[in-house]
C-alpha positions in Angstrom: -30.1 1.3 0.7 -26.5 1.9 2.1 -25.4 5.5 3.6 -23.1 7.6 1.8 -20.0 8.1 2.8 -19.2 11.2 4.9 -16.8 12.7 2.2 -19.5 12.1 -0.7 -22.3 14.3 1.1 -19.2 16.9 2.0 -18.8 17.1 -2.0 -22.6 17.0 -2.3 -23.3 19.9 0.2 -20.6 21.9 -1.7 -22.3 21.2 -5.0 -25.4 22.7 -3.5 -23.3 25.4 -2.5 -22.4 26.1 -6.2 -25.6 25.7 -7.6 -27.3 28.5 -5.6 -23.7 30.7 -6.1 -25.1 30.0 -9.9 -21.2 28.5 -10.7 -22.5 25.6 -12.6 -19.4 24.8 -13.9 -17.6 24.2 -10.2 -21.3 22.1 -9.6 -20.7 20.1 -12.4 -17.5 18.9 -11.5 -18.4 18.4 -8.4 -21.2 16.1 -9.5 -19.0 14.2 -11.6 -16.3 13.7 -8.9 -19.6 11.9 -6.8 -20.6 10.0 -9.9 -16.9 8.5 -10.2 -17.5 7.2 -6.7 -20.7 5.7 -7.6 -23.6 8.0 -6.5 -25.5 9.8 -7.9 -27.1 13.3 -6.8 -31.3 13.7 -7.3 -32.1 17.2 -6.8 -35.4 17.2 -4.8 -37.3 20.3 -4.2 -36.4 20.8 -0.6 -32.4 19.9 -1.2 -30.8 16.7 -2.4 -30.0 12.9 -1.8 -27.5 10.6 -2.7 -28.3 7.4 -4.6 -25.7 4.3 -5.4 -25.4 3.9 -8.9 -25.7 0.3 -10.5 -22.1 0.2 -11.2 -20.7 -2.0 -13.9 -17.5 -4.5 -12.1 -14.6 -3.8 -13.7 -12.9 -6.0 -15.7 -10.7 -8.6 -14.0 -6.9 -8.5 -15.5 -4.0 -11.0 -15.1 -1.5 -9.0 -13.2 0.6 -9.2 -16.1 -1.7 -7.0 -18.2 -1.5 -4.1 -15.7 0.0 -1.2 -17.7 3.2 0.4 -16.2 3.2 4.6 -15.6 6.6 4.0 -14.1 8.1 6.0 -17.5 6.1 9.0 -17.2 6.7 12.0 -14.8 5.2 11.8 -11.4 2.2 13.9 -10.6 1.6 13.0 -6.7 3.2 13.9 -3.7 2.5 10.1 -2.4 1.4 7.1 -3.9 -0.5 4.6 -1.4 -0.7 1.0 -2.2 -3.0 -2.0 -0.5 -3.6 -6.2 -2.0 -7.1 -7.3 -0.9 -7.2 -10.8 -0.9 -10.1 -10.3 1.7 -10.9 -8.0 4.4 -12.0 -4.8 2.2 -13.0 -2.9 5.3 -9.7 -2.7 6.8 -8.4 -1.0 3.6 -11.4 1.1 3.5 -10.7 2.1 7.5 -7.1 2.8 6.7 -8.4 5.1 3.2 -10.1 6.8 5.3 -7.8 7.5 8.3 -5.3 8.3 5.6 -7.2 11.0 3.8 -7.7 12.8 7.1 -4.4 13.2 7.9 -1.7 13.6 4.5 -2.9 17.5 4.7 -2.4 19.4 1.6 -0.2 16.8 0.0 -1.4 15.7 -3.7 -2.0 11.5 -2.8 -2.8 8.5 -5.1 -4.6 5.6 -3.6 -4.1 2.6 -5.3 -6.0 -0.5 -4.4 -5.0 -4.3 -6.3 -8.0 -6.2 -5.6 -8.2 -9.5 -6.0 -11.5 -10.7 -4.6 -14.0 -8.5 -7.2 -15.3 -6.3 -4.4 -17.5 -3.2 -6.2 -15.3 -0.3 -7.2 -17.5 2.1 -5.4 -16.6 0.8 -2.2 -13.4 2.3 -1.7 -14.7 5.7 -1.7 -13.6 8.5 -4.3 -10.7 9.1 -6.6 -9.3 5.5 -5.1 -7.3 4.0 -8.5 -8.6 0.2 -8.4 -6.2 -2.7 -10.1 -8.9 -5.4 -10.5 -7.5 -8.8 -10.8 -8.2 -12.1 -11.8 -9.0 -14.9 -9.3 -5.8 -16.4 -7.9 -3.5 -13.7 -8.7 -0.9 -14.5 -6.0 0.6 -11.7 -3.5 3.7 -10.4 -5.0 2.4 -10.3 -8.2 -0.7 -8.2 -7.3 1.5 -5.9 -5.2 3.7 -5.2 -8.4 0.7 -5.0 -10.8 -0.4 -1.9 -8.1 3.1 -0.6 -7.8 3.6 -0.4 -11.8 0.3 2.8 -11.5 2.8 4.5 -8.8 2.4 8.3 -9.7 4.0 9.2 -6.8 7.5 10.8 -5.6 7.1 8.3 -2.7 5.5 5.2 -2.7 3.9 3.4 0.4 2.9 -0.5 0.3 0.6 -1.1 3.0 -1.5 -3.7 4.5 -4.7 -3.4 5.6 -4.1 -3.5 9.1 -2.5 -0.1 9.5 -4.1 2.6 10.5 -2.7 6.6 10.8 -2.9 8.4 13.6 -1.0 11.5 12.8 1.0 12.4 9.9 2.5 9.1 8.5 3.9 10.8 5.5 6.6 13.7 7.1 8.7 11.5 8.6 8.9 9.3 5.7 9.7 11.9 3.2 12.3 13.0 5.6 14.1 10.3 5.8 13.6 9.5 1.9 15.1 12.9 1.4 18.6 11.1 2.1 19.5 9.4 -1.2 21.3 6.7 0.6 17.9 5.6 1.9 16.3 3.3 -0.2 13.3 2.0 2.4 12.3 2.7 5.6 9.3 2.4 8.1 8.1 1.9 11.3 8.5 -1.8 11.7 12.0 -2.9 11.1 14.0 -6.3 11.8 18.0 -7.7 11.9 19.1 -11.0 11.9 22.8 -12.4 12.6 22.4 -15.6 11.1 19.9 -15.0 8.1 17.7 -17.4 9.6 16.0 -15.6 12.7 15.0 -12.3 12.5 13.8 -10.1 15.3 12.6 -6.7 16.0 14.8 -4.1 15.4 15.6 -2.3 19.1 15.7 1.1 17.8 15.2 3.7 15.3 18.1 3.6 12.7 19.6 1.3 10.2 18.3 -2.4 9.9 18.3 -5.2 7.8 14.8 -5.4 6.5 11.5 -3.4 6.8 8.2 -4.9 7.4 5.8 -5.2 4.9 2.9 -3.4 7.1 4.4 -0.5 5.8 7.4 -0.1 3.6 7.9 3.4 2.2 10.9 4.0 -0.5 11.1 6.3 -3.5 9.3 5.6 -6.9 12.7 5.5 -8.5 13.4 2.8 -6.4 11.0 0.3 -8.3 13.0 0.4 -10.8 16.6 0.1 -9.2 15.7 -2.6 -7.0 12.9 -4.5 -9.3 9.8 -5.8 -8.5 8.9 -8.3 -6.4 9.6 -12.4 -6.9 6.1 -13.2 -7.9 6.7 -16.9 -6.8 6.0 -15.3 -3.4 2.6 -16.4 -3.8 1.9 -15.6 -0.3 2.6 -12.2 1.7 5.3 -14.2 4.2 9.2 -12.9 3.6 8.5 -11.4 0.6 9.2 -8.3 2.1 12.5 -9.5 3.3 13.6 -10.5 0.3 12.5 -7.2 -1.0 13.9 -5.3 1.5 17.4 -7.8 0.5 17.0 -6.6 -3.3 17.0 -2.9 -2.0 20.0 -3.2 0.0 21.8 -5.4 -3.2 21.1 -1.9 -4.7 24.0 -0.3 -1.9 21.0 1.3 -0.5 20.1 1.3 3.3 17.2 0.1 4.9 15.6 2.7 8.1 13.2 2.3 11.3 11.4 5.6 11.1 8.5 5.6 13.8 5.5 7.0 12.5 2.1 7.5 14.2 0.0 3.9 13.5 -2.3 2.0 15.1 -1.6 -1.5 14.1 -4.7 -4.1 14.2 -4.7 -7.5 13.6 -3.4 -8.9 10.2 -6.3 -10.7 9.5 -4.4 -13.0 6.6 -2.0 -14.5 9.2 -4.9 -14.9 12.1 -7.5 -16.0 9.6 -5.4 -18.7 7.9 -5.3 -22.0 9.0 -2.2 -22.9 11.2 -1.1 -26.2 9.1 -1.3 -23.9 5.9 0.4 -20.9 6.8 3.4 -23.1 8.1 3.6 -24.8 4.9 3.5 -21.6 3.2 5.6 -19.6 5.3 8.1 -22.4 5.2 8.3 -22.5 1.4 8.5 -18.8 1.2 11.6 -18.7 3.5 13.4 -21.3 1.4 13.0 -19.3 -1.3 14.5 -16.1 0.5 17.3 -18.6 1.3 18.3 -19.1 -2.3 18.3 -15.9 -3.0 20.3 -14.8 -0.4 21.7 -17.5 1.3 25.5 -16.0 2.8 25.3 -12.7 1.5 26.8 -11.1 5.0 27.5 -8.4 3.2 23.7 -7.4 3.6 23.5 -7.7 7.3 24.4 -5.1 10.0 25.8 -8.0 12.1 28.3 -9.2 9.8 29.3 -13.1 9.1 29.1 -14.8 12.2 32.5 -16.1 13.8 32.8 -20.1 12.7 32.0 -21.3 16.1 29.0 -19.1 16.2 29.7 -17.5 19.5 30.0 -13.7 19.4 
């Protein structure tokens, strides 16, 4: 039997204390919270133990069938999103670390899962959007983002692990209505063909998809990710340009994170990832070719100098 997560053991201890104090309403609420995470509290003469329940698999939906809540009032301070196409342990690591660093904020955790993983494995209080096998990356990302109930939204990769308060600096940057998207990893270009890491904090041309933060309404202003991006590569640049085309700025904002290896890149055969990357880059060019007004450096001189 697997060991229960530490956060569930803490809930069970709180439930035991509530029962001892004869606060049965609080005890029942804690029991239900534990049950929602896929575990059952079994009371024993000397205490309690946690046993995993046999969870029914969630129905796996086409991305288009996932209902949007973007027309409803926000109920969280922030929504944190992941797309899982493999390596769920990376996202579990990220969720646990964010739980420890978000402070008193009300935070919604959303996992758009294409793998059919056990929904109880993500931990308590995670909204799982179970998607049918073969769902492309951008379609899965859009399906998860449609569930956003937070004022600020973070689209994350499982390779990112917070090492401190990540939300604070991002919330501060996004309090400027002219900023549409921000994150710690920005890129710039001089020719719309080659992109380099932004040399410093401040305005940039695009935010990389390891961590993209934006206000919830930007999802409506800029529109969704282009679902023809079935692989993740360049989809982040394309959407950053959508945000900039809405006359909003992209900003590099340093935050305390550890960047682990990006599994999808390193575990995809080199020939396959080269083909997919090239296809996605041409799609980006089809959208934004010669849109020098969206590039900080402006149009290059005709002779290529400067």
